[in-house]
Residue, then its C-alpha position, 0 to 999 in steps of 0.5 A: m500500500a502506498g504511503t505518505l512522507v511526513f517532512p519535517s517530522t520535528v513539529p507537533a503537527a507532524r506527530a499529530y498527522a502520524r497519529d491520525a494516519a495510524a488510526r486510519g491505516e495510512r502508512v507514513v514515513g517520517a523525515a527531517s534534516l536535523p542531525k538529531d531529531e528527538t521526534a523520530a521515535a514517534f514514527p515507525l519508519w524515519e529517515r534523514l533528508p538533506s535540507v531543502h536548500d541542498v542541491g541534492f534534495a530533490a534526488a534524495v526525496r525521489e529515492l526515498a519515495a521510490r524505496h518506500d512506495l510513497t505517493h503523498v507528502f505532508a509538509p507542515v512547515t512553511v519553507v518546506h511546503a513552498a520548496l516541495s510545491r515548486l519541485i512538484a510543479a516542475g515534475a522534479v518530485p513525484l509526490t502530491l501534497v496533502n495539506p495547503h500551505p501553512i500560511a494559507a491555512q492560518n489565514a483561512a482559519v482566522g477568516d473562518d473564526l471572524a466570519r462565524a462571529a460576524a454571522l452570530h453577532p446580530l443574533l446575540a444583539t437580539l438576545c441581549d435586548g438591544a443592550d448598548g454596544g459597549a456591553l455586547p462583546d464585539r465581533r473580534t472578541l466573540a471570534a476569540m472566544l469561539r477560537t479558544a473554546g474550539h480547541i477544547y474537547g466538548e459537544s456544546h454547540e457554538v451558538k449556545l456558547a456564543a449566547m452564554f458569552a454574550l448574555t453574561a455581558t447584560a446579566p447582573p454582577g454575580d457568580l457564573v456557575e457551571i454544574g458539569t464541566l467535562m474538560g472546560k469547553s463551555a467554562s472557557a466562554l464563561v471565564l473569558a466573559a468574566h474577564l471582560s465584565g470585570h465583576s464576575t467569577v466562575l465556579t465549575v463543579d464536576p466530581w469526575t467519577h464514573d458513578t456520578a456520570l452514569q445516566h440511568d435514564s439513557p439508552a445502554l449505548l450512552r451508559d456504556i460510553c462512561i467506562l471509556w473515560d479515565y476520570d483522573r485524566l479528564a480532570d488533568g485535561y480540564y486543568l491543562n485547558m483552564r489554568p491559562l485562562a483562570g487569572g484569579r476568576l475561576n475555581h473548581l470543586r471536584l465534588p458531587s453537586t450536593e457537597a459542592f453547594a454546601v461549600y458554596e453556601r458555607s463561605p464566599r471564599i473557595e480555596t483549592p490547591l489547583f486554583g488557589a483562593t477565589d472570592y464569590a458573591g454568593r448569588i448567581a448571575l448565570l447558572h449552567i446545568d450540564a451534569n448528569h441528565d437523569l431527571a432526578a439529577v437535573r431536578k436536584d441541581w436546579a433545586l440546590w443551585g436555583r435558589r441562588l439565581m438572582p433577579g435578572g440572572w439566567v439559567v441554562f439547561d443544556d441538552y433541552t432538545w437532547l435525543h437520549g433522555a428527557g431530564p433537562r426538558r422536563v425540569g425546564d418545562a416545569l420551571l416555565a410552568g411554575a411547577a419546579d422547586p424553586a419556581p421564581p417568576w421569569d420574564r424571558a425564555l428561549v431555546c438556543g443551540g439545543a439549550l433552554f435559556v430562562r431569565r429570572a424576572a428582574a423584579a423578583e425577590p432576591p435569593a436567600p442569603 
């Protein structure tokens, strides 16, 4: 079977390509021009090639390609890609490039982020009730959030993330609380919003255990997925993603929801080894419920944390339109019908990115101290 040359093999993109290629059964040969390449061990086959500036470079590539039956090349470095493009166009190297020029790829990626933000921005202006332009994040700021969250694993729809990000700009000063955070994708949007507002802090809650993640109301296929996670590695991934963003406005409680709420109620200051000490207002401006989706679990999360939702604050029930269970929908519908516990008056509700957003009426009684 024909294979692909990965050259140079010295950059992270090369190792990522080799890893993905192995998963799809594609044979690769790594190569570099350095006297010593520490990344060579990541490739089942690795060889040294001369520099692209060497007069013998094209001949060396042809010989390597013939010997290993290579038909394609992945070139993640700008100068190498440009040199190979010219040689391929001249017929000097019998390979096909599998990736665009890295600079063109970066230009396209940035343009895509900006275009998606521009498309979403009018919707966000509507969601925020026409708040003045100073409160609503501008297009580039929204694009920055989409890019940051896009690098973090998770299944939250970016329309939902954008809505959460923008609504915090018009929510009253208070805490941004997320119950169920996985690796921090939606939490990243909240932390960036907290930095922008200057008056909010973020608390995430997730025990990262199999028992709390297992959703008994969902189909067996979904339950079986829970055993695939290494929950300590999941916690590590969250920390790697969120530590650079924290900036004193984030903390995390690795506790079940009930125990975490007791900590939150007990003291306005939460201190953990990973994020240090963070001071909270004790009233919630935005509550994102995205933990176990079983009806009993969603109902309990709302019963606990909903008591602290302040007038004008938002609650977001993730997966309101979920196909694998009805817990979020049933609790959300009960809240809208005035049958939930608690059931504060609300003045706005909408479904966005598969999630239900409900705003507590601004004239409501303040949350209990």
